[in-house]
N, C-alpha and C positions, 0 to 999 in steps of 0.2 A: 504494500500500500504506500503510495507516494506521500511525502510530507504535505500536510494541508495547513492552511492558516488556522490557528486554534487558540486555545486558552486565552480568552479575552475577559477582562474584568474580574479579577479575583479581589473584590472589595471585602475586606475583613469586617464582618459585622457580628454583633452579639445579639442574635434575635431568636434564640430558642427558648424553650421552657426550662426552668422558671425564668423570670424576667431578667433583663440585662443588668438592672440595678442590683438584684439579688445575687447574681453570679459575680459581679464585680466586687461585692462587699464580703464575699466568703474568704475564709482563711485557708489558703492553699499551702501544701507542704513544699518547702524549698528542696531543690535537687541535692544539696549537700547535707541535708539532715542525716545524722549518722544511722538512723533507723531505716532509711530508704532502701539500702542494699546491704545485705550481709553476705560476705564472700564465702561460698561453700568450700569444703575441704577439697584439695587437689584440683581446684579450678584452673590454675595456670597450666598444669599438665594436660588436662582435658582440652583446653583451648589449643595448645601446641599440637596435640595429636590430631585434632580436626584440621588445623592448618596444613600439617604435613600430608595428610591423606588427600585433601583437595588439591594441593599443589602438585602432588605426584600424579594425580589423575588428569589434571589440566595439561601437564606436560605430555602425557600419553595422547591426549586428544590432539594437541598441536603436532606431535610427531606423525599422527595418522593422516590428518587433514590439512596441515599447514595453516590452520587458524584455530582459534579457541573461543568458546562461548563463555561469557561471564558467568561466574557462579557454578560452572559445570563440575559434576563428578560423574562416575561411570559405574556401570554394572560389570564387576570383575568376578566372573564365575569361579575361577581357580587361579592361584598364583602363577602356575605355568602358562595358563592362557593369557594372563596379564603380560607376562614377559614376552609372549609371542604376538601381542597386539590384538587379541580377540576380546573386544570390548563392545558393550551396548550402552548407549546413553541413557542415564536416568537422573540427570541433574536438575538444574533450576533455570527456568525462564529462557530457554533456548529458542523457542518459537516466537518470532515477532509477528503479531497480528496487525499492527498498524503503528504509524508514527505521525504525530501532528505537532504543529508549532503554533505559538501565539504569544499572548501577553498576560502577565500576572499583575493585577492592579491592586495595590494595598491602600486601603483607606487611611486617612491621617487622623481620624477621630475615634480610634479604637479605645475601649476601656483599658485601664492600666494592666489588668491581668492578661490581656492579649497582646499588649505592646512588648513583645519579646523578640530578641534576635533580629532577624530580617524583617519582622513585622513591627519594629519599634517606631517606624515613621512611614508616612505615605510615600508611594512611588510606583513606578511601572517597571517591570522586568520582562525581558524576552524569556520564553519558556519552550523547551522541547520535551514532548511526552511520548511514551511508548506503551502500547498495549501488548501483552504477552500471555502465553500459556506457561504455567510454572514448570512442568517437567523438562528434562534435558534433551529430549528428542526434537530437533528442529522440524521434523516431518510428522509430528504427532497428529494422529487422526482427531479432528475436532469433535467427533461423536463420543469420544471417551471423556467422561466427566472428570475434570481435574481443576484445581485452583487456577485462577487467572490473575495476572499481575498488571499493575499500572505504575509507571515511574515518571517523575517530572525532574528535569534538570533546569534549574532557574539560573539565569546568567546576570552578570553585572551586579552581584550582591556585595555590598560594602559593609552593611551592619549585620554581620553574621555572628558576632559574639566570639567568645574564646574558641580556639581550635587546637588540635594537635599540631606539633611543630611541622609535620610534613605537609599540612594543608593550610598553613597560616597565610600564605600569599594568594590562595585561590579566591576567585570572585564568583564561584558557582555554589549552588546549594542543591543537593539531591533530596527529593521527597518521594519515598517509595511506599507502595501499597500492595495488598494481597486481598483476594476476594473472600478468603476465609478469615473470620474475625479472631479465631483462636490460633496461637502459635504452637505447633506440635513440637518444635525444638525449643523447649521451655527453658533450658539451662545448658551449661557446657557439657555436663555429664550425659544428659539425654541426647544432645546433639552428637556427641561422640558415638554413642551406642546406635542411634538411628541411622546416621550416615554410614556407619560400618555395615549395618544390615541392608540398606538400600544398595550400597556399592557391591555387596556380595550376591544378593538375590534379585535385585530389581524391584520396582514398585508394583504393588497389586498382585504379586505372585503368590501361589499357595505356600511356597517356602517361606517368604517373609511373613505371611499371615500366621504361620505356625509359631514363629518367634514372637510376633506382636501379641498374640493371644495369651502369652504368659506374663505380659506386663500389666501393671496397674493402670497405665494410661492408654490401654489398647483402644478404647472408643475414640479418643482424640487422635491417635495415630492413623486409624482407619477412616476417619471422617473425610479426609481429603479425596478419597475414592468415591464419595457419595454426594458430592456437591451438586447443586442445581446447575444445569448446563444451559445457560440462557444468553441472550444478546449482550455483548460487552458494554454497549451504551446504556443498558439498564442495570448493570451490575454495581452494587455498592462495594467500595474498596476500603480496607482497614490497614492501620499500622501494625496490627496484631499484638505488638508488645509496646511497652512504654519507653519514651525517650525524654532526654532533657529538653525542656522548652524554655529557654532563657533562664529565669530564676526558678522555674518550677519543673514538674514532671508531668507528662501528658501522653495520652493516646490520641490518635486522630483518625478521622475517616473521611471519605469522599463520597457524597451522596448525589446520584443523578436527580436533577430537580425539574427538568422540563416535562410537560405533559406528554410529549411524544416519547421521551425516554421511559417514562413510567409505564406507558402502554406496552412498550417493547418487552417488559418483564414477562409477559405472557407468551412471548415467542421463544420457544426452547428448541434445542437441537434434537432432531429425530434420530435415535440410535440405529434404526434399521434403514435409513435413507442413504443409499450409496452415493448420492449427489452432494452429501453434506460433509464429506471428509475434510474440506477446507472452507466451511461455510462462515466461520467467525470473521475472517478478514474480509470476505465478500460482503457480509452484512455491514461491516464498518465502512467499506468503500461506498456502498449504496446510501448509507445514512448520511455521510458527510457531503455527498453530492447535493443533497436536498435539504438538510436540516442543520441547525445549530445544536451543539451539545452543551448543556449547562449543568454545573455541579455546585454543591455547597461543601466547602472544606470546613470540617468541624473539629474542635478539640475538647477533650475531657481532661480536666486538670485534677491531679491527685489531692485529696482532702484529708483522708483518714486512713492511716496505715493499717488499722485493725479491721475496718469495715469495707475496704476496697476489694474488688475481685482480684484473683491472682493475675499477674502480668500476662499470663498466657491465655487468659479466658476472654470471653465476650464481655463487653461492657455491661455492667449489671443493670437490670431494669429498674432497680431501686436507686440508681444513681444516674438519672437522665441528664447529665451535666455537660452535654456537648454544646459548646458555644458555637454558633454559626460563624464561620470565619472564612469568607470569600465566596461569593458567587463566581463560578468559573465557567467560561463558555468557549466552545470550539465552533467558530462560524463555518457554515457550509462553504465548499470550495469547488 
């Protein structure tokens, strides 16, 4: 799908329930509160093991195809097969469904709790956004239900706040989403275990299910294979986990807001239709020829360390604290 003119008008607003005055006056937890994060035992070792595995598998992908997909890791059936290059892709977000471009417009009259980092003052930013399917096979059949991704790269960002030394001079900001609200790779230990299983057995196979069914988090790990398979322009997208948001901690989501997009939620991929193996990108092309796409970017700020849902879970219905933060539109092209 060719790049289209997109993302126009991300005005940050505070218009959800409860009232904007109520949300602005609440006491939110600061990101550096010592109780926000407790480091588990052996976390450094788990993180390094994950990095080593993914780096090894990315190198194998490059050696086979002379290019590499970001976030990729692979199905390694046996060590001797790996050594001889027999790999099947099972990684993340390899299939591009569409790319659009546009403008992020930040309102200058945000309430204080939303004036964080790049949203601290009004302005306009060029944006490039990508729709994707999460698994690592760039030719994945669209009829297979799997999480879908959406990522925005925002350019000309100056008020980005503190950064790691390697990115201190960058003027871009990445904002990434996934269509499943819960993060199955909930911590470093889980990530290490699940990536190993996926790399050895592949996604959705009887072999991996036999291992997942022994785990306490089995329903969460298998949920990715049971998602609703619908039009990407009608798909709500989530941060999945919490991130630092300026002074605070927040989850965020991107909600389709136009009437046309809401109606498309009823349009689902037909699993038995042989003509729909690549339907998602064709639906996107057809949509952007005729319609604008509009979204609301919303944030949920951390208030209560005891009462908040786990970082890997869906935002709690008892905490409907998503502050509406930017109408986002992709004009037709």
